[in-house]
C-alpha positions as CSV (number, residue, x, y, z in Angstrom):
1,M,37.0,-27.5,40.3
2,L,35.4,-26.2,37.1
3,L,33.2,-28.5,35.1
4,Q,33.7,-26.9,31.6
5,G,33.1,-28.9,28.5
6,R,30.7,-31.4,30.3
7,K,27.2,-31.6,29.0
8,K,24.2,-31.1,31.1
9,R,22.0,-34.5,31.0
10,V,18.5,-34.5,32.2
11,K,18.3,-36.9,35.1
12,R,15.6,-39.5,35.7
13,S,13.1,-39.1,38.5
14,G,14.8,-42.0,40.4
15,K,18.2,-40.1,40.3
16,C,16.6,-36.7,41.2
17,E,14.8,-38.5,44.1
18,I,18.0,-39.9,45.4
19,V,19.8,-36.8,45.1
20,Y,17.1,-35.0,46.9
21,N,17.2,-37.6,49.9
22,V,21.2,-37.1,50.0
23,Y,20.5,-33.4,50.3
24,K,17.8,-33.9,52.8
25,F,20.1,-35.8,54.9
26,M,22.9,-33.9,54.7
27,K,20.8,-30.6,55.8
28,T,19.2,-32.5,59.0
29,E,22.9,-33.4,59.9
30,S,24.1,-30.0,59.5
31,E,21.4,-28.4,61.5
32,V,21.1,-31.5,64.3
33,G,24.5,-32.7,64.2
34,I,25.7,-36.0,63.0
35,T,23.1,-38.6,64.3
36,I,24.8,-41.9,62.7
37,P,28.3,-42.6,63.5
38,L,30.8,-41.9,60.4
39,S,32.2,-45.6,61.2
40,K,28.9,-47.0,60.1
41,V,29.1,-46.1,56.4
42,Q,26.4,-48.7,55.1
43,K,23.9,-47.4,57.6
44,R,24.8,-43.8,56.9
45,V,24.5,-44.5,52.9
46,A,21.4,-46.3,53.5
47,E,19.6,-43.7,55.3
48,A,20.9,-40.7,53.0
49,T,19.8,-42.5,49.9
50,R,16.4,-44.2,51.6
51,V,17.0,-47.4,50.3
52,S,16.9,-50.5,52.7
53,R,20.4,-52.3,53.7
54,R,19.5,-55.4,51.7
55,T,19.3,-53.2,48.6
56,L,22.2,-51.4,49.3
57,C,24.5,-55.0,49.8
58,R,23.2,-56.0,46.5
59,I,24.0,-52.5,44.8
60,L,27.5,-53.0,46.3
61,K,27.9,-56.4,45.3
62,D,27.2,-55.4,41.7
63,G,29.7,-52.4,41.9
64,E,32.3,-54.8,43.2
65,N,31.6,-57.3,40.2
66,V,31.7,-54.4,37.9
67,E,35.1,-53.1,39.3
68,T,36.4,-56.5,39.0
69,G,35.3,-57.1,35.5
70,I,33.2,-60.1,36.4
71,T,30.2,-57.9,34.6
72,V,30.0,-54.9,32.6
73,A,27.3,-52.9,34.0
74,F,25.0,-52.8,37.0
75,S,22.2,-55.3,36.7
76,T,18.7,-53.7,36.2
77,P,15.5,-55.4,36.4
78,C,14.4,-57.6,33.8
79,K,12.5,-55.8,31.0
80,L,9.3,-57.0,29.5
81,R,9.8,-58.2,26.4
82,P,7.4,-59.4,23.5
83,K,6.8,-62.8,23.4
84,V,7.0,-64.5,19.9
85,C,4.3,-67.0,19.5
86,T,6.0,-70.0,17.5
87,K,2.1,-71.3,16.8
88,S,1.5,-68.4,14.7
89,I,4.6,-68.8,12.4
90,L,3.6,-71.2,9.6
91,D,5.6,-72.4,6.6
92,N,4.8,-71.8,3.1
93,F,2.9,-74.9,2.7
94,K,0.6,-74.4,5.6
95,E,0.2,-71.0,4.4
96,A,-1.2,-72.3,1.0
97,V,-3.3,-74.9,2.8
98,L,-4.9,-72.2,5.0
99,R,-5.5,-70.0,2.3
100,R,-7.1,-72.7,0.2
101,T,-9.3,-73.6,3.2
102,V,-10.6,-69.9,3.3
103,Y,-11.3,-69.7,-0.3
104,N,-13.1,-73.1,-0.3
105,F,-15.7,-72.0,2.3
106,Y,-16.6,-69.4,-0.3
107,L,-16.3,-71.4,-3.5
108,A,-17.3,-75.1,-2.7
109,E,-19.4,-74.8,0.6
110,K,-21.0,-71.5,-0.1
111,Q,-20.8,-69.9,3.4
112,Q,-19.1,-67.4,5.1
113,P,-15.9,-68.8,7.0
114,T,-15.6,-68.3,10.8
115,L,-12.6,-68.6,12.9
116,K,-13.8,-71.7,14.8
117,T,-14.8,-73.5,11.5
118,I,-11.6,-72.6,9.9
119,H,-9.5,-73.8,13.0
120,R,-11.4,-77.2,13.0
121,K,-10.5,-77.7,9.2
122,M,-6.8,-76.6,9.9
123,C,-6.6,-79.1,12.8
124,K,-7.7,-82.0,10.5
125,S,-5.8,-81.2,7.8
126,T,-2.5,-80.3,8.7
127,A,-2.5,-81.0,12.6
128,Y,-2.3,-77.5,13.3
129,G,-1.3,-77.0,17.1
130,G,-2.3,-73.3,17.6
131,C,-5.5,-71.9,19.4
132,V,-8.1,-69.8,17.4
133,S,-6.4,-66.7,18.3
134,S,-3.1,-67.8,16.8
135,L,-5.0,-68.3,13.7
136,N,-6.6,-65.1,13.6
137,L,-3.0,-63.5,13.8
138,V,-1.8,-65.7,10.8
139,L,-5.0,-65.1,8.8
140,R,-4.4,-61.2,9.5
141,K,-0.8,-61.3,8.6
142,M,-1.8,-63.0,5.3
143,G,-3.9,-60.1,4.5
144,F,-7.6,-61.7,5.4
145,T,-9.8,-59.1,6.9
146,Y,-13.4,-59.4,8.3
147,V,-15.7,-57.1,7.2
């Protein structure tokens, strides 16, 4: 059988490891003989791929679900996704209040604003529910920087 026209793809390290484990299993069987009876398919596959029986059963269940159409693809471990902090999202009114609060520190109170003092004023004036670090994110998004 010729494999003409197929592109060669770079295998990921996990796939390469499984292929190597199967190769080693087949090589030892060719030298020593069949160690696990052919009738015990799951045990042979688990030994050849070097995964636990429970993992193999989970993969087989996923494969059956894919074949029957219950799921589209094999399940993968959950990927870490960045969390969106809802406290750092302000509407236009609260942004305007925050901007005025920062400017009033310079104009009316004649002092440099700190995150803690801005946070205290925002909590009093608008019932802001975020923490100081969320307020820092909002201020940076608005273009304020600390020098």
